[in-house]
N, C-alpha and C positions, 0 to 999 in steps of 0.2 A: 504493500500500499504505499502510495506517495504522500509524504507529508509536507505541508508548506507552512511557514511561519504565519501565525494567526494575524499579525498586523498587516502583512501584505495581502492576504486573502480578504480580510475585512475591507481594506482599501479598494481592492479590485471590485469587490461586491458593491461597495458604496458608489464607485464610478459607473458601473454598469446600471445600477438603479437610477442615477442622475441622467444617464443617457436615455433610458427608457422613459423617464418622466418628460424629458426634453422633447422626444419624438411624439409622445402622446399629446403634448401641448400643441405641437405643430399640426398634427392631424386634426385635432378637434378645435382649431381656431375658428372655423366656420361650421355651421350645421351639416350633418351628413344625413341624407334622406334615403340613401339605398345602398345595397351591397356593393354595387358597381362604383358608386361615389367613394365609398370607403377604400376599395382596392386602388382606384386611381390616386386618391389622396396619399395612401400609404406608399405606393410606388414613387410618387413625386417626392415625398418626404424622405424616403430612404435614399433616393439619388441625391438629394441635396445634402443630407447628412454625410454621405459617403465622400462628397466633394469638399466638405468643409475641412480646412486644415487643422 
């Protein structure tokens, strides 16, 4: 079993949660009325986050 220092794992988890919250905020900036709308917003958001330095 691979062990990692608790501090590094906690920091990585915290950063992941912050990214997820950021992505959720971007997706739900405007109302979503359909599944297709959600998918398109998710795709655009994922692309913009990927391109962010």
